C-alpha positions in Angstrom: 0.0 0.0 0.0 1.1 3.5 -0.7 -0.2 7.0 0.3 -0.4 9.4 -2.6 -1.8 12.9 -1.8 -3.8 11.5 1.1 -5.3 8.6 -0.8 -4.4 5.0 -0.3 -3.4 3.1 -3.3 -3.4 -0.7 -3.1 -1.1 -2.7 -5.3 -2.1 -6.2 -6.2 -0.4 -8.9 -8.2 -2.2 -11.6 -10.0 -2.4 -14.9 -8.2 0.2 -17.3 -9.4 -0.8 -20.9 -9.5 1.6 -23.7 -10.1 0.1 -27.0 -11.4 1.5 -30.4 -11.9 0.1 -32.5 -14.7 1.2 -36.1 -14.7 0.9 -39.2 -17.0 2.3 -42.7 -16.6 3.0 -45.5 -19.1 4.3 -49.0 -18.6 6.6 -49.8 -21.5 6.4 -53.2 -23.2 7.7 -56.4 -21.5 10.9 -56.5 -23.4 14.5 -55.2 -23.2 14.9 -54.1 -26.8 17.3 -51.2 -26.8 16.2 -47.7 -27.9 18.2 -45.8 -30.5 18.5 -42.1 -30.7 15.2 -40.8 -32.1 13.0 -43.7 -31.0 9.6 -43.2 -29.3 9.1 -44.4 -25.8 5.5 -45.5 -25.0 3.5 -48.5 -24.0 2.9 -50.4 -27.2 4.9 -51.9 -30.1 1.7 -52.1 -32.2 -0.5 -49.1 -31.2 1.5 -46.3 -29.7 -0.2 -43.5 -28.0 1.0 -40.1 -26.7 1.2 -38.8 -23.2 -1.9 -36.8 -22.1 -1.4 -34.0 -19.6 -4.9 -32.8 -18.6 -6.0 -29.5 -16.9 -2.7 -27.7 -17.5 -4.5 -24.3 -17.7 -7.2 -22.7 -15.6 -9.7 -22.4 -18.5 -10.0 -24.1 -21.9 -7.9 -22.3 -24.5 -5.9 -20.7 -21.7 -2.2 -20.0 -21.3 0.6 -21.0 -19.0 4.4 -21.4 -18.7 6.2 -24.7 -18.6 8.7 -24.5 -15.7 10.2 -28.0 -15.5 9.7 -31.6 -16.4 10.4 -34.7 -14.2 10.4 -38.3 -15.2 10.0 -40.9 -12.4 11.6 -44.1 -13.6 10.5 -47.3 -11.9 13.9 -49.0 -12.7 17.6 -48.2 -12.3 20.1 -48.9 -15.1 23.7 -47.9 -15.3 23.2 -45.8 -18.4 20.4 -43.4 -17.6 17.8 -42.4 -20.2 18.3 -39.1 -21.9 15.2 -37.9 -23.7 13.2 -35.1 -25.2 9.6 -34.4 -24.4 7.7 -33.0 -27.4 4.6 -31.1 -26.3 1.7 -30.4 -28.7 -1.5 -28.5 -28.5 -3.4 -31.2 -30.4 -3.5 -35.0 -30.5 -1.1 -36.4 -33.0 -0.5 -39.8 -34.5 2.2 -41.4 -32.3 4.7 -44.0 -33.6 4.9 -47.3 -31.8 7.3 -47.9 -29.0 10.9 -48.3 -30.2 10.1 -46.9 -33.7 11.6 -43.7 -35.0 9.6 -40.5 -34.3 8.1 -39.4 -37.6 5.7 -36.4 -37.0 4.0 -35.0 -40.1 4.3 -31.3 -41.1 0.7 -30.7 -40.0 1.5 -32.3 -36.6 4.6 -30.1 -36.2 2.4 -27.0 -36.7 0.9 -27.8 -33.3 4.3 -28.2 -31.5 4.6 -26.0 -28.4 7.9 -27.1 -26.9 10.7 -29.6 -27.0 12.2 -30.1 -23.5 15.4 -32.0 -22.9 15.1 -34.3 -19.9 18.5 -35.8 -19.0 19.7 -35.0 -15.5 19.5 -38.2 -13.6 19.2 -38.4 -9.8 19.4 -42.0 -8.7 17.0 -43.1 -6.0 17.4 -46.8 -5.2 20.4 -47.9 -7.2 19.6 -51.5 -7.0 20.0 -52.6 -10.5 16.9 -53.3 -12.6 13.2 -53.3 -11.7 13.8 -53.1 -7.9 15.6 -49.7 -8.3 14.4 -46.3 -9.4 15.6 -42.9 -10.5 14.4 -39.4 -11.3 15.3 -37.8 -14.6 14.7 -34.1 -14.8 14.9 -31.1 -17.2 16.8 -27.9 -16.4 14.5 -25.1 -15.3 12.7 -23.7 -18.3 10.4 -20.8 -19.0 8.3 -21.8 -22.0 5.0 -19.9 -22.5 2.3 -21.8 -24.3 -1.4 -21.5 -25.3 -3.8 -24.4 -25.4 -6.0 -24.9 -28.4 -9.4 -23.3 -28.3 -11.7 -25.2 -26.0 -8.9 -27.5 -24.7 -7.0 -27.5 -21.4 -4.7 -30.4 -22.3 -1.2 -30.8 -23.7 -0.2 -33.9 -25.6 3.3 -35.4 -25.4 5.7 -37.7 -27.2 8.8 -39.0 -25.3 11.8 -39.5 -27.6 15.1 -41.2 -26.7 18.2 -39.1 -27.2 20.7 -41.8 -26.3 21.1 -45.5 -26.8 19.1 -46.9 -23.8 18.6 -50.5 -22.7 15.3 -50.6 -20.7 14.1 -52.9 -18.0 11.1 -55.0 -19.0 7.8 -53.4 -18.2 9.6 -50.2 -16.9 7.1 -47.5 -15.8 7.8 -43.9 -16.7 5.7 -41.2 -15.0 6.2 -37.8 -16.5 5.3 -34.7 -14.5 5.1 -31.3 -16.2 5.3 -28.4 -13.8 3.3 -25.4 -15.1 2.7 -21.9 -14.0 -0.9 -21.2 -14.9 -1.9 -17.7 -16.1 
């Protein structure tokens, strides 16, 4: 508050709301290595993207992506390095362990590509009994959802050769400042 010529002036700032949108997928029950550029999801025959619901306060709203975390249900010596592609619309997603091949039209809905590669081991017991956290650096990426939509759609793409654990579970959390 300030006093200007005998009148009180109240300053107010908009309420900042931080939201976390999460989605989890259990990858196939195999240990087929991923190559750089391969999609990571739950099916080798009918891949689907990651759906992050309620990322904005109102449909068609805006926000700012602040960070991405991937909880990995397994621990391996060579940690996953990946990129999370975020889109404003549903896109056709390649099968697990296939090369990411978005169309030109799909790329028109791309909002962000976020590298996620800093690993923080949790339980370093090798394999399915271990776990780790993989995170992005802090980012500040503004976005706008499509009209009538409050959801972002993601594709996780390997950026290193990665040998997974069978039925490994990846939970992706996107931290968003809602406008």
